[in-house]
N, C-alpha and C positions, 0 to 999 in steps of 0.2 A: 504494499500499499504506500505509493509515493507521498501521499498526504501526510504520512508520518514524519516526512522530512521536508517540510516547506521551509526553504531557505531565503534569507535576505543578506545581500552584500551590502554592507554600509560604507564600503571602501576598505579601510584597514581592519575592519571587524566583520566577522561572519556570525550571524545569529540563525540558529535552526530551531524551529518549533518541533518538538517531540511529543508525540501522543503517548499518554499513559493509559488510555482507555476512557471508560465512562463511568458515571454513577447515574442512578435514577432518583429524580427529586419530585415529589407530588406538587401539583400546582396549589394545593391547599397551603403550602408554606409561603406563597406569594400574598402580599398585602396590597390593598388598593386596586384590586382586579379580581373578577370572578373566574372561576375554572373554564366555563364555556368560552369566554373570550381568549384566554390563554390558548385553548385547542385550536380556535380559529386562527389566531395569529401564527402558530406553529404549522398549521397545515398550508396557509398561505406562503409560508417561507419553504415549503416543500421538505419539512422535517419528517423523516420516516418514523423515528421513535420520538413521539411527542414530548415525553418526560425525560429524555436523555440529556445529561449535562456532560459535555466533552471536558476532558482534563488534559491540559498542556503543561509541559515545562519548556524552558528555553535554554538552550545551549549557546553560550557567547564564547567565541574563540578569537583571541588576539595575542600576538607575540608568543605563541606556543603555549598559552594558558587556557585551560578548559574551565569555563565557569558555568554552573547551573543556576538558573533561577527557578526555585521550587523543586520539589522531587516527587510530585505526584501522590497518589494514594497508596501505591505499593501493594494493593490487594486487600488493604484493611476494609472490613465490612463488605467484602466482595466487590469493591470498587477498583477500577484501574488495574495496575500491576504490570503494565507493559514497558515500562521505562527502560529497565536494564536490558531486556532483549532488543529494544529499539536502539539503544546506545551500542550494543554488540553489532548491529547491522551498520553502524557508522564506524566500525573498527575501534570503538572505545570500550574499555572496561571500567568498572567502578573505581578502581584504583588510579585511573588517568584523570579523575575530576579533581581539580586544585581547590575549588571553593563552591560553596552553595549559598547563594543569597536568597533569604526567605522574604516573600511579601507579607506573610503572616503564618500563623502556626495552627491552622485548622487541619483535620486529618487528611483531607485529600490534597494537601500541600506538603505535608511532613511524614506521611505514611511510608513513602518510599525511601525514607532514610534508615528504616530498621527492616531486618529480615523478619519472617514469620516466627523465628525464634528469639526475636529482640536483639539481634546483633547489629552491629554497624555496617551499613552497605558500602559506605564511601570512606574508606580508612584514611586516605590522605588529604581529605578535603576540610578546609577551614569552613565552619558553619556561621553564618552572619545573620543576626536578627535585630529588629529595632529594640532599643532598651525599653520602651514603653510596653511592647508586647511581651517581652520576657518578664518585667516586673509585674504585670497583670496576672500572668500565668503562674507565677511564683507566689503571689500574695494569698495569704490564708483566708482573709476576709472575703475577697473575691470568690474564692473556691467555695466557702460555706454558704454564701447567699446565691450560688448558681443553681441552675436546674440539673436534674440528673444527667441529661444528655451533655450538657456543657461540662459538668464535673468530669464525665468519662473522657472528654476531649482534653480537659486540662491534665488529667492523670497521664493520658498518653503523651502530651506535649512535654510534660516534666520528665517522663522517662527517656524520651528522645534527647533532651538537654543533658541528662545524667550520662547517657551513652557517649555523647559527644562532648562532655565537659571540657576535655583537654584541648578541643579545637574551637570552642564556642567563643565568639566575639560579637561585640555590639556594633552596630552600623553607625559610622560617622555620617552626620546628616549631609555632608557635601559630597566629595568624591570618595566613593567606596573603592574603586579600582580605577585605574587610567581610563578616562572616557566613559565611566559608569557613575551616575549620580543618584543618590537615594531621594525619593520625593514622598513626604508624608501624604498619605491619602486616607484620612481618618473616617471612621464611621462603621465599617464592616467589622473591624476589630480595633482595640485601643491603639495598636501600633501598625496598622496596615500601611504598607509601603510599595510604592511604584518605583520603577528604575528607568531613568532617561539614559539612553545609550547614544553617544554623539560619535559618529563615524566621520571619516574624512569626506564622505560624499553624501551621506544621508543620516538622519536621526531617527530613533525609534523609541516609543514609550511603551514599556511593559507595565500594564496597569492592574495586574493582579485580578481581584474580584470586584472590579467596578460593576460588572454585570455577571450574572450567572446563566440567565437564559437571554442571550443577546438580542433576539428578534423582539422579544417581549419588552425588555428593559430599555432598550434603545428607543422603541417606539413610544414608550410611557416611562419616562425616567423616574416618575414618582412611585413606581412599583418596588417595594422592598421585598426582602426575603427573611424568613425566620432566623437565618444564620447571621443576620446583621446585629452586632452588639448594640449600636445606636442607630435605629432605622432612620430617624430624621436627619441625623448628621451624614449617614450614607447617601441619602437622597440629595442633600445639598452638595456633598462632594461630587457625586455622580453628575450632576447638573453643571457644576463648574468644569470639571474635567471634559465632558462632552463638549461644551461650548468652546473650550480652549483648543482641543485637538481638531474640531471642525473648522474653526476660525483660521488656525494656523496650518491646517492640511498636514498633520503629523501622523506618520505612520504609527499604528498601535498593534501591540501584541497581548492577547488577552488569554488567561488561563482557561476561561470557559468559552472562547470562541470555538468554532467548529475545527476540524482536524487541520485546516489551512493555517490557523494561528494568527494570521496577520490581517489587517484591513485598515481602510481609511473610513472616517466617520463622516456621513453626509447628512444634511437636513432632509427630512422625509415626512410628509403629512404634518402632524403637530409635534413630532419628535425627530428621531434620527434613524438612520440605518447604516449597517456595515457594508462596505464595498470591498470585496476581495479581488484578488488577481486571477482567481481561477474562473 
C-alpha cells in the first residue's frame, strides 16, 4: 500500500507519513452534531468505513538523523500496530530512530512505544514531551479526579515514561531540533503540541489532533470530541489554526488525516476542507 509512505520533500528535509492503521470511534463521542449528520458527511466524503479514524506517524529525516513524530497505537486496545512493519518496509529498524517527538500522550500516539510485553520498542531514541503534558500526567490530583477511562490512559502514559526515563526530555518551546519548532496547541490535552518543520524549499505543520474526523471537524470546526481535555479551548485552537493554515497556504500533516497524511486546508461551505495531492 503506497499510501503508507506518502512523502514530502521540503528541500533539505524529507518527511514521510507512515500509517499505523486504524481505530474505530463512535460518533456519539462527538459534541455539537448528531450521528445522522456525521454519517451523511462521511458518506459524501466517500469514506468506506464511516467510524474509522486513521492513525499516522511522521518520519522526519535530515542530516542522517531519523526523528519520529508520535509512535501510533502499537496494537493497544486492538488499534493500529502497523508502524514497525512499515518502518521495516522503509529499511529502518526501531533502533535506527534517534528521537521521538510527542504531540501528546494519548494511547493512540504512545502505544507504539512499548511492546505487548511492556518493553521499550525504540532503544536508542530520545523521547521528547511538553512539560505541561508530563506534569499533568504525573499529578496525583489530576489522576484522582479523572474518569476511569482517563485514569487508565494516565497509568499507561506513566508506564511509558518509566520505561523511557533515561531518555525522556522536555520540549524546548523554540527549536527542538534544527529546523523543527514546537508550537503549543492547547485544548485537546494540557500540553498538546504541534511541530513546524521549515525546509529549504517548503514548510510543513504537523498539527497532531486538531481534528480526529477531518471531513466532519473541518466542515464544522465547533465539533469537539470526548477525548478533548478542554473542549472549548480545543475548538478555539482549531478555529485559529484552520484560519492560519488556510490564509498562509501552509502544508499540514495530521495524525488522523487519511493514509495520505498531508494536505492543504481550503475554505468550503461554512467551514473548511482538506485538499490532498492524490
